[in-house]
Backbone of each chain as nested JSON, in Angstrom:
{
  "chains": [
    {"id": "A", "residues": [
      {"number": 1, "name": "MET", "atoms": {"N": [0.708, -1.598, 0.222], "CA": [-0.013, 0.213, 0.171], "C": [0.686, 1.838, 0.283]}},
      {"number": 2, "name": "TYR", "atoms": {"N": [0.139, 1.967, 0.109], "CA": [1.089, 3.181, -0.71], "C": [0.647, 4.401, 0.61]}},
      {"number": 3, "name": "VAL", "atoms": {"N": [1.712, 4.679, 1.762], "CA": [1.546, 5.439, 2.695], "C": [1.936, 6.823, 2.635]}},
      {"number": 4, "name": "ILE", "atoms": {"N": [1.476, 8.333, 3.647], "CA": [2.422, 9.441, 4.077], "C": [2.259, 8.932, 5.854]}},
      {"number": 5, "name": "LEU", "atoms": {"N": [3.795, 9.119, 5.65], "CA": [3.852, 9.864, 7.281], "C": [4.261, 10.733, 7.828]}},
      {"number": 6, "name": "VAL", "atoms": {"N": [4.049, 11.287, 8.547], "CA": [3.827, 12.806, 9.619], "C": [4.906, 12.499, 10.922]}},
      {"number": 7, "name": "TYR", "atoms": {"N": [5.947, 13.002, 11.06], "CA": [5.665, 13.154, 12.538], "C": [6.031, 14.607, 13.643]}},
      {"number": 8, "name": "ASP", "atoms": {"N": [5.547, 14.125, 14.694], "CA": [6.092, 15.683, 15.674], "C": [6.425, 14.799, 16.869]}},
      {"number": 9, "name": "VAL", "atoms": {"N": [8.031, 14.61, 16.758], "CA": [8.02, 14.296, 18.293], "C": [9.335, 15.25, 18.342]}},
      {"number": 10, "name": "LYS", "atoms": {"N": [9.698, 14.693, 19.974], "CA": [9.885, 15.869, 20.815], "C": [11.849, 15.565, 20.517]}},
      {"number": 11, "name": "GLU", "atoms": {"N": [12.366, 16.919, 20.252], "CA": [13.858, 17.022, 19.831], "C": [14.993, 15.437, 20.115]}},
      {"number": 12, "name": "LYS", "atoms": {"N": [14.398, 15.508, 21.371], "CA": [15.712, 14.219, 21.622], "C": [15.516, 12.732, 20.856]}},
      {"number": 13, "name": "ARG", "atoms": {"N": [14.032, 12.528, 20.548], "CA": [13.731, 11.505, 19.281], "C": [13.766, 11.656, 18.12]}},
      {"number": 14, "name": "VAL", "atoms": {"N": [14.256, 13.063, 17.531], "CA": [13.885, 13.02, 16.247], "C": [15.13, 11.743, 15.242]}},
      {"number": 15, "name": "SER", "atoms": {"N": [16.006, 11.898, 16.067], "CA": [17.234, 11.39, 15.373], "C": [16.602, 9.872, 15.119]}},
      {"number": 16, "name": "LYS", "atoms": {"N": [16.458, 9.398, 16.368], "CA": [16.315, 8.393, 15.922], "C": [14.765, 7.822, 15.254]}},
      {"number": 17, "name": "MET", "atoms": {"N": [13.42, 8.881, 15.147], "CA": [12.452, 8.069, 14.65], "C": [13.31, 8.445, 12.93]}},
      {"number": 18, "name": "LEU", "atoms": {"N": [13.676, 9.072, 12.452], "CA": [13.957, 9.524, 11.073], "C": [14.673, 7.941, 10.542]}},
      {"number": 19, "name": "LYS", "atoms": {"N": [15.985, 8.073, 11.621], "CA": [16.255, 6.854, 11.339], "C": [15.449, 5.567, 10.902]}},
      {"number": 20, "name": "LEU", "atoms": {"N": [14.527, 4.926, 11.992], "CA": [13.773, 4.318, 11.547], "C": [13.112, 3.997, 10.255]}},
      {"number": 21, "name": "CYS", "atoms": {"N": [12.505, 5.229, 10.679], "CA": [11.713, 5.821, 9.365], "C": [12.112, 5.707, 7.378]}},
      {"number": 22, "name": "ARG", "atoms": {"N": [13.38, 6.384, 7.802], "CA": [14.082, 5.452, 6.402], "C": [13.944, 4.597, 5.766]}},
      {"number": 23, "name": "MET", "atoms": {"N": [14.548, 3.141, 7.31], "CA": [14.65, 2.343, 6.711], "C": [13.515, 1.344, 6.062]}},
      {"number": 24, "name": "TYR", "atoms": {"N": [11.94, 2.44, 6.249], "CA": [10.845, 1.419, 5.471], "C": [10.199, 2.497, 4.629]}},
      {"number": 25, "name": "LEU", "atoms": {"N": [10.74, 3.715, 5.063], "CA": [10.043, 4.896, 3.991], "C": [10.836, 5.87, 2.771]}},
      {"number": 26, "name": "CYS", "atoms": {"N": [10.375, 6.478, 2.032], "CA": [11.239, 7.485, 1.325], "C": [11.049, 9.134, 2.309]}},
      {"number": 27, "name": "TRP", "atoms": {"N": [12.333, 9.462, 2.198], "CA": [12.52, 10.593, 3.061], "C": [12.268, 11.793, 2.212]}},
      {"number": 28, "name": "ILE", "atoms": {"N": [10.612, 12.541, 2.093], "CA": [10.292, 13.819, 1.766], "C": [10.531, 15.314, 1.779]}},
      {"number": 29, "name": "GLN", "atoms": {"N": [10.47, 15.312, 2.852], "CA": [10.805, 16.419, 3.638], "C": [10.542, 16.475, 5.208]}},
      {"number": 30, "name": "ASN", "atoms": {"N": [11.845, 17.561, 6.325], "CA": [10.696, 17.867, 7.412], "C": [10.983, 16.207, 7.99]}},
      {"number": 31, "name": "SER", "atoms": {"N": [10.093, 16.203, 8.131], "CA": [8.997, 15.024, 8.799], "C": [8.332, 14.238, 7.885]}},
      {"number": 32, "name": "VAL", "atoms": {"N": [8.205, 14.168, 6.713], "CA": [7.55, 13.469, 5.679], "C": [8.113, 12.242, 5.607]}},
      {"number": 33, "name": "PHE", "atoms": {"N": [7.429, 11.274, 5.154], "CA": [7.675, 10.484, 4.077], "C": [7.197, 9.783, 3.711]}},
      {"number": 34, "name": "GLU", "atoms": {"N": [6.742, 9.593, 2.421], "CA": [5.995, 8.488, 1.627], "C": [6.527, 7.654, 1.389]}},
      {"number": 35, "name": "GLY", "atoms": {"N": [6.083, 6.285, 0.307], "CA": [6.423, 4.459, 0.113], "C": [5.65, 3.947, -0.11]}},
      {"number": 36, "name": "GLU", "atoms": {"N": [5.969, 3.217, -0.475], "CA": [5.063, 1.695, -1.079], "C": [5.175, 0.964, 0.343]}},
      {"number": 37, "name": "ILE", "atoms": {"N": [4.972, 0.382, 0.832], "CA": [5.176, -0.826, 1.593], "C": [4.461, -1.448, 2.311]}},
      {"number": 38, "name": "SER", "atoms": {"N": [4.588, -2.927, 2.604], "CA": [3.592, -3.638, 2.902], "C": [2.39, -3.789, 4.226]}},
      {"number": 39, "name": "GLU", "atoms": {"N": [1.591, -4.307, 4.136], "CA": [0.763, -4.684, 5.472], "C": [1.156, -4.959, 6.095]}},
      {"number": 40, "name": "SER", "atoms": {"N": [2.855, -6.041, 6.453], "CA": [3.01, -6.948, 7.182], "C": [4.391, -5.241, 8.162]}},
      {"number": 41, "name": "LYS", "atoms": {"N": [4.756, -5.244, 6.633], "CA": [6.373, -4.045, 7.371], "C": [5.604, -3.46, 7.824]}},
      {"number": 42, "name": "LEU", "atoms": {"N": [4.741, -3.078, 7.611], "CA": [3.647, -1.629, 8.339], "C": [3.485, -1.055, 9.411]}},
      {"number": 43, "name": "LYS", "atoms": {"N": [3.062, -2.79, 9.951], "CA": [2.894, -3.504, 11.295], "C": [4.063, -2.854, 12.498]}},
      {"number": 44, "name": "GLU", "atoms": {"N": [5.608, -3.564, 11.439], "CA": [6.301, -3.802, 11.471], "C": [6.679, -2.103, 12.793]}},
      {"number": 45, "name": "LEU", "atoms": {"N": [6.866, -1.563, 11.549], "CA": [7.041, 0.141, 11.586], "C": [6.446, 0.421, 12.703]}},
      {"number": 46, "name": "ILE", "atoms": {"N": [5.49, 0.505, 12.641], "CA": [4.297, 0.923, 14.128], "C": [4.888, 0.625, 15.274]}},
      {"number": 47, "name": "SER", "atoms": {"N": [4.567, -0.71, 15.487], "CA": [5.62, -1.643, 16.364], "C": [6.864, -0.722, 17.039]}},
      {"number": 48, "name": "LYS", "atoms": {"N": [7.767, -0.553, 16.056], "CA": [9.065, -0.31, 16.32], "C": [9.002, 1.473, 16.867]}},
      {"number": 49, "name": "MET", "atoms": {"N": [8.327, 2.148, 15.812], "CA": [7.778, 3.387, 16.533], "C": [7.057, 4.0, 17.64]}},
      {"number": 50, "name": "LYS", "atoms": {"N": [6.202, 2.681, 17.683], "CA": [5.951, 3.247, 19.428], "C": [6.524, 3.013, 20.745]}},
      {"number": 51, "name": "ALA", "atoms": {"N": [7.782, 1.751, 20.547], "CA": [9.013, 2.175, 21.011], "C": [9.336, 2.59, 21.563]}},
      {"number": 52, "name": "ILE", "atoms": {"N": [9.702, 3.921, 20.338], "CA": [10.84, 4.995, 20.928], "C": [9.168, 5.775, 20.967]}},
      {"number": 53, "name": "MET", "atoms": {"N": [7.702, 6.072, 20.78], "CA": [7.405, 7.138, 21.271], "C": [7.205, 7.535, 22.526]}},
      {"number": 54, "name": "ASP", "atoms": {"N": [6.577, 9.12, 22.617], "CA": [5.813, 8.778, 24.027], "C": [4.845, 9.171, 23.807]}},
      {"number": 55, "name": "ALA", "atoms": {"N": [4.038, 8.482, 24.572], "CA": [2.38, 8.811, 23.189], "C": [1.417, 9.803, 24.375]}},
      {"number": 56, "name": "ASP", "atoms": {"N": [2.343, 10.645, 25.56], "CA": [1.733, 11.814, 25.596], "C": [2.337, 12.907, 24.985]}},
      {"number": 57, "name": "GLU", "atoms": {"N": [3.365, 12.819, 24.192], "CA": [3.805, 13.633, 23.832], "C": [4.316, 13.737, 21.96]}},
      {"number": 58, "name": "ASP", "atoms": {"N": [3.996, 12.47, 21.903], "CA": [4.616, 12.063, 20.121], "C": [3.489, 11.693, 19.812]}},
      {"number": 59, "name": "SER", "atoms": {"N": [3.581, 12.482, 18.508], "CA": [2.445, 12.124, 17.432], "C": [2.65, 11.98, 16.546]}},
      {"number": 60, "name": "VAL", "atoms": {"N": [2.138, 10.579, 15.388], "CA": [2.453, 9.968, 14.344], "C": [1.311, 9.958, 13.372]}},
      {"number": 61, "name": "ILE", "atoms": {"N": [0.728, 10.838, 12.048], "CA": [-0.307, 10.55, 11.635], "C": [0.522, 9.999, 10.081]}},
      {"number": 62, "name": "LEU", "atoms": {"N": [-0.264, 8.811, 9.888], "CA": [-0.049, 7.248, 8.743], "C": [-2.138, 7.723, 7.862]}},
      {"number": 63, "name": "PHE", "atoms": {"N": [-1.262, 8.458, 6.686], "CA": [-2.467, 8.224, 6.02], "C": [-2.075, 7.121, 4.615]}},
      {"number": 64, "name": "SER", "atoms": {"N": [-3.054, 6.659, 4.704], "CA": [-2.518, 5.01, 3.702], "C": [-4.074, 5.126, 2.37]}},
      {"number": 65, "name": "ASN", "atoms": {"N": [-2.764, 4.446, 1.95], "CA": [-4.057, 4.404, 0.011], "C": [-3.941, 3.231, -0.182]}},
      {"number": 66, "name": "LYS", "atoms": {"N": [-4.475, 2.121, -0.551], "CA": [-4.218, 0.651, -1.116], "C": [-3.61, 1.372, -2.356]}},
      {"number": 67, "name": "MET", "atoms": {"N": [-4.342, 2.295, -3.269], "CA": [-3.562, 2.466, -5.014], "C": [-3.605, 3.942, -4.529]}},
      {"number": 68, "name": "SER", "atoms": {"N": [-1.835, 3.449, -5.319], "CA": [-1.202, 5.134, -4.941], "C": [-1.273, 5.766, -6.305]}},
      {"number": 69, "name": "TYR", "atoms": {"N": [-1.423, 5.285, -7.122], "CA": [-2.123, 6.422, -8.606], "C": [-3.008, 7.273, -8.241]}},
      {"number": 70, "name": "ASN", "atoms": {"N": [-3.75, 6.793, -7.175], "CA": [-4.869, 7.571, -7.572], "C": [-4.538, 9.01, -6.324]}},
      {"number": 71, "name": "MET", "atoms": {"N": [-3.254, 9.664, -6.49], "CA": [-2.006, 10.28, -4.876], "C": [-1.876, 11.289, -6.231]}},
      {"number": 72, "name": "ASN", "atoms": {"N": [-1.74, 12.523, -6.266], "CA": [-0.773, 13.379, -6.79], "C": [-0.107, 13.694, -5.969]}},
      {"number": 73, "name": "LYS", "atoms": {"N": [0.817, 14.381, -6.056], "CA": [1.555, 14.986, -5.809], "C": [2.443, 16.143, -6.193]}},
      {"number": 74, "name": "GLN", "atoms": {"N": [2.7, 17.608, -5.55], "CA": [2.843, 18.213, -6.458], "C": [4.297, 19.802, -5.16]}},
      {"number": 75, "name": "ILE", "atoms": {"N": [5.012, 19.598, -5.462], "CA": [5.805, 20.221, -5.248], "C": [6.002, 21.78, -5.623]}},
      {"number": 76, "name": "ILE", "atoms": {"N": [5.613, 22.315, -4.208], "CA": [5.918, 23.981, -4.775], "C": [7.272, 24.7, -4.004]}},
      {"number": 77, "name": "GLY", "atoms": {"N": [7.87, 25.676, -4.53], "CA": [9.311, 26.18, -3.776], "C": [10.429, 24.715, -4.383]}},
      {"number": 78, "name": "LYS", "atoms": {"N": [11.273, 25.011, -3.064], "CA": [12.775, 24.204, -2.875], "C": [12.363, 21.934, -3.05]}},
      {"number": 79, "name": "GLU", "atoms": {"N": [12.514, 21.777, -3.382], "CA": [12.057, 20.182, -3.253], "C": [13.795, 19.821, -2.557]}},
      {"number": 80, "name": "LYS", "atoms": {"N": [12.969, 19.195, -1.461], "CA": [13.922, 18.811, -0.689], "C": [14.118, 16.822, 0.316]}},
      {"number": 81, "name": "MET", "atoms": {"N": [13.706, 16.529, -1.251], "CA": [13.746, 14.768, -0.833], "C": [14.659, 14.259, -1.715]}},
      {"number": 82, "name": "SER", "atoms": {"N": [14.25, 12.795, -0.722], "CA": [15.584, 12.297, -0.672], "C": [15.703, 11.463, -1.875]}},
      {"number": 83, "name": "THR", "atoms": {"N": [16.367, 10.773, -2.683], "CA": [16.13, 10.043, -3.926], "C": [16.125, 8.947, -3.061]}},
      {"number": 84, "name": "GLU", "atoms": {"N": [17.017, 8.455, -2.288], "CA": [17.602, 7.499, -0.815], "C": [15.999, 6.276, -0.268]}},
      {"number": 85, "name": "ASN", "atoms": {"N": [16.024, 4.93, -1.401], "CA": [14.834, 4.943, -0.264], "C": [15.971, 3.207, -0.133]}},
      {"number": 86, "name": "PHE", "atoms": {"N": [14.931, 2.811, 1.234], "CA": [15.578, 1.504, 1.669], "C": [14.316, 0.396, 2.032]}},
      {"number": 87, "name": "LEU", "atoms": {"N": [13.513, 0.499, 0.959], "CA": [12.189, -0.206, 1.019], "C": [12.43, -1.964, 0.451]}}
    ]},
    {"id": "B", "residues": [
      {"number": 1, "name": "MET", "atoms": {"N": [-11.813, 19.346, -3.846], "CA": [-10.845, 17.749, -3.562], "C": [-9.774, 17.716, -2.233]}},
      {"number": 2, "name": "TYR", "atoms": {"N": [-9.52, 16.176, -2.013], "CA": [-8.932, 15.976, -0.558], "C": [-7.356, 16.399, -0.921]}},
      {"number": 3, "name": "VAL", "atoms": {"N": [-7.513, 17.34, 0.204], "CA": [-5.39, 17.445, 0.001], "C": [-4.593, 17.371, 1.656]}},
      {"number": 4, "name": "ILE", "atoms": {"N": [-3.576, 16.849, 1.269], "CA": [-2.648, 16.766, 2.42], "C": [-1.831, 17.96, 1.943]}},
      {"number": 5, "name": "LEU", "atoms": {"N": [-1.483, 18.713, 2.944], "CA": [-0.534, 19.777, 2.685], "C": [0.466, 19.93, 4.013]}},
      {"number": 6, "name": "VAL", "atoms": {"N": [2.022, 19.574, 3.272], "CA": [2.89, 19.896, 4.434], "C": [4.152, 20.857, 3.934]}},
      {"number": 7, "name": "TYR", "atoms": {"N": [4.269, 21.665, 5.015], "CA": [5.173, 23.119, 4.342], "C": [6.296, 22.967, 5.719]}},
      {"number": 8, "name": "ASP", "atoms": {"N": [7.661, 22.981, 4.424], "CA": [9.17, 23.436, 5.745], "C": [9.378, 24.532, 5.073]}},
      {"number": 9, "name": "VAL", "atoms": {"N": [8.726, 26.174, 6.21], "CA": [9.71, 27.158, 5.959], "C": [9.96, 27.539, 6.897]}},
      {"number": 10, "name": "LYS", "atoms": {"N": [11.107, 28.829, 6.768], "CA": [12.45, 29.231, 7.53], "C": [11.583, 28.927, 8.813]}},
      {"number": 11, "name": "GLU", "atoms": {"N": [11.315, 29.734, 10.159], "CA": [11.048, 30.472, 11.359], "C": [9.841, 31.561, 11.144]}},
      {"number": 12, "name": "LYS", "atoms": {"N": [10.59, 32.804, 10.617], "CA": [10.632, 34.135, 10.629], "C": [9.163, 33.601, 8.897]}},
      {"number": 13, "name": "ARG", "atoms": {"N": [8.389, 32.771, 8.691], "CA": [7.475, 32.59, 8.027], "C": [6.576, 31.958, 8.516]}},
      {"number": 14, "name": "VAL", "atoms": {"N": [6.823, 31.081, 9.745], "CA": [6.243, 30.215, 9.849], "C": [4.352, 30.148, 10.178]}},
      {"number": 15, "name": "SER", "atoms": {"N": [4.993, 31.493, 10.82], "CA": [2.813, 31.952, 11.328], "C": [2.097, 32.298, 10.895]}},
      {"number": 16, "name": "LYS", "atoms": {"N": [2.898, 33.435, 9.536], "CA": [2.334, 33.814, 8.058], "C": [1.312, 32.262, 7.181]}},
      {"number": 17, "name": "MET", "atoms": {"N": [2.82, 31.555, 7.585], "CA": [1.609, 30.511, 6.443], "C": [0.891, 29.514, 7.313]}},
      {"number": 18, "name": "LEU", "atoms": {"N": [0.941, 29.423, 8.615], "CA": [0.665, 28.942, 9.7], "C": [-1.169, 29.662, 9.392]}},
      {"number": 19, "name": "LYS", "atoms": {"N": [-1.012, 30.911, 9.174], "CA": [-2.17, 31.68, 9.186], "C": [-3.2, 31.142, 8.473]}},
      {"number": 20, "name": "LEU", "atoms": {"N": [-2.01, 31.295, 7.046], "CA": [-2.902, 31.013, 6.101], "C": [-3.747, 30.185, 5.082]}},
      {"number": 21, "name": "CYS", "atoms": {"N": [-2.699, 29.076, 6.12], "CA": [-3.671, 27.546, 5.924], "C": [-4.624, 27.212, 6.414]}},
      {"number": 22, "name": "ARG", "atoms": {"N": [-4.351, 27.698, 7.967], "CA": [-5.692, 27.604, 8.965], "C": [-7.375, 28.111, 7.786]}},
      {"number": 23, "name": "MET", "atoms": {"N": [-7.022, 28.989, 7.214], "CA": [-7.689, 29.746, 6.453], "C": [-8.982, 28.978, 5.58]}},
      {"number": 24, "name": "TYR", "atoms": {"N": [-7.771, 27.704, 5.006], "CA": [-8.518, 26.875, 3.805], "C": [-8.473, 25.744, 4.096]}},
      {"number": 25, "name": "LEU", "atoms": {"N": [-7.778, 25.107, 4.969], "CA": [-7.008, 23.803, 5.466], "C": [-7.478, 23.51, 7.156]}},
      {"number": 26, "name": "CYS", "atoms": {"N": [-7.271, 21.715, 7.141], "CA": [-7.827, 21.649, 8.501], "C": [-6.735, 21.839, 9.439]}},
      {"number": 27, "name": "TRP", "atoms": {"N": [-6.049, 22.36, 10.08], "CA": [-4.359, 21.94, 10.811], "C": [-4.496, 20.21, 11.516]}},
      {"number": 28, "name": "ILE", "atoms": {"N": [-3.654, 19.923, 11.243], "CA": [-3.742, 18.31, 12.24], "C": [-2.531, 18.181, 12.488]}},
      {"number": 29, "name": "GLN", "atoms": {"N": [-1.069, 18.862, 12.577], "CA": [-0.173, 17.86, 12.928], "C": [0.86, 19.331, 12.582]}},
      {"number": 30, "name": "ASN", "atoms": {"N": [1.776, 20.013, 13.942], "CA": [2.938, 20.617, 13.476], "C": [3.113, 21.479, 11.744]}},
      {"number": 31, "name": "SER", "atoms": {"N": [3.434, 20.815, 10.912], "CA": [3.289, 21.621, 9.612], "C": [2.167, 21.489, 8.536]}},
      {"number": 32, "name": "VAL", "atoms": {"N": [0.981, 20.205, 9.122], "CA": [0.119, 19.058, 8.044], "C": [-0.832, 19.862, 7.915]}},
      {"number": 33, "name": "PHE", "atoms": {"N": [-1.411, 19.86, 7.204], "CA": [-3.25, 20.13, 7.22], "C": [-3.899, 19.181, 6.563]}},
      {"number": 34, "name": "GLU", "atoms": {"N": [-5.012, 19.308, 6.256], "CA": [-5.957, 18.158, 5.138], "C": [-7.014, 18.771, 4.966]}},
      {"number": 35, "name": "GLY", "atoms": {"N": [-7.797, 18.486, 4.038], "CA": [-8.957, 18.8, 4.402], "C": [-9.935, 18.775, 2.574]}},
      {"number": 36, "name": "GLU", "atoms": {"N": [-10.794, 19.362, 2.747], "CA": [-11.852, 19.237, 1.719], "C": [-11.721, 20.725, 0.828]}},
      {"number": 37, "name": "ILE", "atoms": {"N": [-11.46, 21.358, -0.358], "CA": [-11.159, 22.27, -1.11], "C": [-11.834, 21.727, -2.423]}},
      {"number": 38, "name": "SER", "atoms": {"N": [-11.999, 23.347, -3.105], "CA": [-12.465, 23.066, -4.875], "C": [-11.07, 23.569, -5.535]}},
      {"number": 39, "name": "GLU", "atoms": {"N": [-10.981, 23.241, -6.734], "CA": [-9.842, 23.707, -7.514], "C": [-9.625, 24.952, -7.22]}},
      {"number": 40, "name": "SER", "atoms": {"N": [-10.854, 26.002, -7.603], "CA": [-10.009, 27.125, -7.352], "C": [-9.97, 28.58, -5.946]}},
      {"number": 41, "name": "LYS", "atoms": {"N": [-10.185, 27.283, -5.138], "CA": [-9.454, 27.491, -4.089], "C": [-8.191, 27.594, -3.619]}},
      {"number": 42, "name": "LEU", "atoms": {"N": [-7.914, 25.837, -4.152], "CA": [-6.542, 25.797, -3.399], "C": [-5.581, 26.482, -4.927]}},
      {"number": 43, "name": "LYS", "atoms": {"N": [-6.122, 27.036, -6.267], "CA": [-4.863, 27.89, -7.07], "C": [-5.403, 29.101, -5.924]}},
      {"number": 44, "name": "GLU", "atoms": {"N": [-6.04, 29.201, -5.398], "CA": [-5.794, 30.508, -4.138], "C": [-4.775, 30.432, -3.425]}},
      {"number": 45, "name": "LEU", "atoms": {"N": [-4.91, 29.39, -2.979], "CA": [-3.931, 29.187, -1.468], "C": [-2.708, 29.181, -2.144]}},
      {"number": 46, "name": "ILE", "atoms": {"N": [-2.722, 28.154, -2.555], "CA": [-0.742, 27.709, -3.389], "C": [-0.09, 29.42, -4.128]}},
      {"number": 47, "name": "SER", "atoms": {"N": [-1.446, 29.926, -4.685], "CA": [-0.654, 31.591, -4.74], "C": [-0.605, 32.743, -4.047]}},
      {"number": 48, "name": "LYS", "atoms": {"N": [-1.092, 32.579, -3.241], "CA": [-1.312, 33.055, -1.432], "C": [0.234, 32.382, -0.936]}},
      {"number": 49, "name": "MET", "atoms": {"N": [0.457, 31.398, -1.234], "CA": [1.24, 30.591, -0.253], "C": [2.865, 30.974, -1.443]}},
      {"number": 50, "name": "LYS", "atoms": {"N": [2.809, 30.531, -2.399], "CA": [4.209, 31.508, -3.215], "C": [4.096, 33.243, -2.752]}},
      {"number": 51, "name": "ALA", "atoms": {"N": [3.668, 33.585, -2.549], "CA": [3.386, 34.855, -1.804], "C": [4.188, 34.797, -0.508]}},
      {"number": 52, "name": "ILE", "atoms": {"N": [4.483, 34.447, -0.303], "CA": [5.159, 34.448, 1.009], "C": [6.362, 33.286, 1.385]}},
      {"number": 53, "name": "MET", "atoms": {"N": [6.528, 32.594, 0.574], "CA": [7.613, 31.632, 0.641], "C": [8.899, 32.462, -0.075]}},
      {"number": 54, "name": "ASP", "atoms": {"N": [9.846, 31.389, 0.476], "CA": [10.914, 31.906, -0.481], "C": [11.74, 31.12, -0.738]}},
      {"number": 55, "name": "ALA", "atoms": {"N": [11.273, 30.452, -2.415], "CA": [11.458, 29.226, -3.114], "C": [12.873, 28.731, -3.207]}},
      {"number": 56, "name": "ASP", "atoms": {"N": [14.001, 29.3, -2.402], "CA": [14.974, 28.783, -2.36], "C": [15.403, 28.239, -0.979]}},
      {"number": 57, "name": "GLU", "atoms": {"N": [14.379, 28.572, -0.097], "CA": [14.675, 28.199, 1.344], "C": [12.763, 27.106, 2.025]}},
      {"number": 58, "name": "ASP", "atoms": {"N": [12.404, 27.557, 1.235], "CA": [11.072, 26.732, 1.644], "C": [10.531, 26.013, 0.442]}},
      {"number": 59, "name": "SER", "atoms": {"N": [9.53, 25.338, 0.966], "CA": [9.296, 24.376, 0.642], "C": [7.584, 23.325, 0.773]}},
      {"number": 60, "name": "VAL", "atoms": {"N": [6.86, 23.191, -0.031], "CA": [5.541, 22.49, 0.376], "C": [5.435, 21.738, -0.32]}},
      {"number": 61, "name": "ILE", "atoms": {"N": [5.0, 20.717, 0.072], "CA": [4.454, 19.493, -0.526], "C": [2.956, 19.118, -1.057]}},
      {"number": 62, "name": "LEU", "atoms": {"N": [2.081, 19.095, -2.162], "CA": [0.556, 18.947, -1.821], "C": [0.515, 17.957, -2.294]}},
      {"number": 63, "name": "PHE", "atoms": {"N": [-0.31, 16.868, -1.566], "CA": [-0.918, 15.285, -2.154], "C": [-2.811, 15.907, -2.322]}},
      {"number": 64, "name": "SER", "atoms": {"N": [-2.72, 15.272, -3.105], "CA": [-5.169, 15.646, -4.227], "C": [-4.704, 14.243, -4.41]}},
      {"number": 65, "name": "ASN", "atoms": {"N": [-6.117, 14.242, -3.797], "CA": [-7.255, 12.389, -4.454], "C": [-8.327, 13.734, -4.376]}},
      {"number": 66, "name": "LYS", "atoms": {"N": [-8.701, 13.137, -5.514], "CA": [-10.414, 13.563, -6.356], "C": [-11.04, 12.621, -5.063]}},
      {"number": 67, "name": "MET", "atoms": {"N": [-10.905, 11.471, -4.553], "CA": [-11.971, 10.933, -3.975], "C": [-11.316, 10.918, -2.612]}},
      {"number": 68, "name": "SER", "atoms": {"N": [-11.598, 10.864, -1.954], "CA": [-10.851, 11.384, -0.067], "C": [-11.336, 9.868, 0.654]}},
      {"number": 69, "name": "TYR", "atoms": {"N": [-12.731, 9.868, 0.548], "CA": [-12.809, 8.177, 0.925], "C": [-11.599, 6.751, 0.5]}},
      {"number": 70, "name": "ASN", "atoms": {"N": [-10.677, 7.403, -0.146], "CA": [-9.848, 6.651, -0.701], "C": [-8.933, 6.74, 0.493]}},
      {"number": 71, "name": "MET", "atoms": {"N": [-8.508, 6.677, 1.061], "CA": [-7.325, 7.766, 2.361], "C": [-7.95, 7.327, 3.768]}},
      {"number": 72, "name": "ASN", "atoms": {"N": [-6.805, 5.868, 4.277], "CA": [-6.962, 6.237, 5.557], "C": [-6.446, 6.691, 6.485]}},
      {"number": 73, "name": "LYS", "atoms": {"N": [-6.744, 7.268, 7.709], "CA": [-5.9, 8.305, 8.485], "C": [-5.738, 7.37, 10.185]}},
      {"number": 74, "name": "GLN", "atoms": {"N": [-4.226, 7.047, 9.986], "CA": [-4.408, 6.199, 11.124], "C": [-3.7, 7.243, 11.93]}},
      {"number": 75, "name": "ILE", "atoms": {"N": [-4.003, 7.774, 13.509], "CA": [-3.472, 8.467, 14.462], "C": [-2.43, 7.474, 15.335]}},
      {"number": 76, "name": "ILE", "atoms": {"N": [-1.118, 7.446, 15.518], "CA": [-0.173, 6.848, 16.737], "C": [0.113, 7.723, 18.059]}},
      {"number": 77, "name": "GLY", "atoms": {"N": [-0.462, 7.785, 18.485], "CA": [0.152, 8.341, 20.158], "C": [-0.306, 9.619, 20.338]}},
      {"number": 78, "name": "LYS", "atoms": {"N": [0.018, 11.391, 20.472], "CA": [-0.753, 11.455, 20.731], "C": [-1.709, 12.516, 19.755]}},
      {"number": 79, "name": "GLU", "atoms": {"N": [-2.701, 12.764, 19.874], "CA": [-3.756, 14.054, 18.774], "C": [-3.565, 14.853, 18.765]}},
      {"number": 80, "name": "LYS", "atoms": {"N": [-2.872, 15.881, 18.26], "CA": [-3.042, 17.414, 18.23], "C": [-4.199, 17.798, 17.498]}},
      {"number": 81, "name": "MET", "atoms": {"N": [-4.468, 17.027, 16.284], "CA": [-5.593, 18.131, 15.68], "C": [-6.543, 18.109, 15.94]}},
      {"number": 82, "name": "SER", "atoms": {"N": [-6.944, 19.55, 15.683], "CA": [-7.771, 20.763, 15.831], "C": [-9.235, 20.967, 15.581]}},
      {"number": 83, "name": "THR", "atoms": {"N": [-9.483, 20.919, 15.767], "CA": [-11.388, 20.903, 15.27], "C": [-11.814, 21.769, 14.711]}},
      {"number": 84, "name": "GLU", "atoms": {"N": [-10.592, 22.711, 14.443], "CA": [-10.84, 24.19, 13.565], "C": [-10.865, 24.096, 12.215]}},
      {"number": 85, "name": "ASN", "atoms": {"N": [-12.081, 24.503, 11.568], "CA": [-11.188, 24.416, 10.095], "C": [-12.874, 25.29, 9.435]}},
      {"number": 86, "name": "PHE", "atoms": {"N": [-12.05, 26.631, 7.943], "CA": [-11.899, 27.697, 8.234], "C": [-12.546, 27.385, 7.082]}},
      {"number": 87, "name": "LEU", "atoms": {"N": [-13.207, 26.162, 6.527], "CA": [-12.994, 26.124, 4.826], "C": [-14.618, 26.986, 4.085]}}
    ]}
  ]
}
């Protein structure tokens, strides 16, 4: 499935979250990732994120769509997207 | 159409961008917004964002989908979503 993931975590946990998310998805901006991921890999990612996060302070929003071709992406301004993807 | 908007702008322009985006979409986290918006209103928003942004430093990513029911949203951790929506 196609996933857009945005996180908002306290600074001290940012590097861990960044490293983790880059193992599963493609970093596109600041704290935003996207990519194709299987349901089982997504479950694995969520479980690992929960282990890092403080549920009282941190937040992750996951948008998912079974058909990525339904989503259009438009970038305005500077493209910060990484070409790395460790899917 | 259904839109997810994420911005990454220099600190001095954050409050202007936040104020602008909240007039069109629903704030859901940090620099992330979502909502239903007409194509003409979206064009208006993009034009106003471009007036605020520095294209060499700032970035906005817009994901859009004509059918919002195709998107699933899952929140992990603290829900920071606002109930305000000035659409």
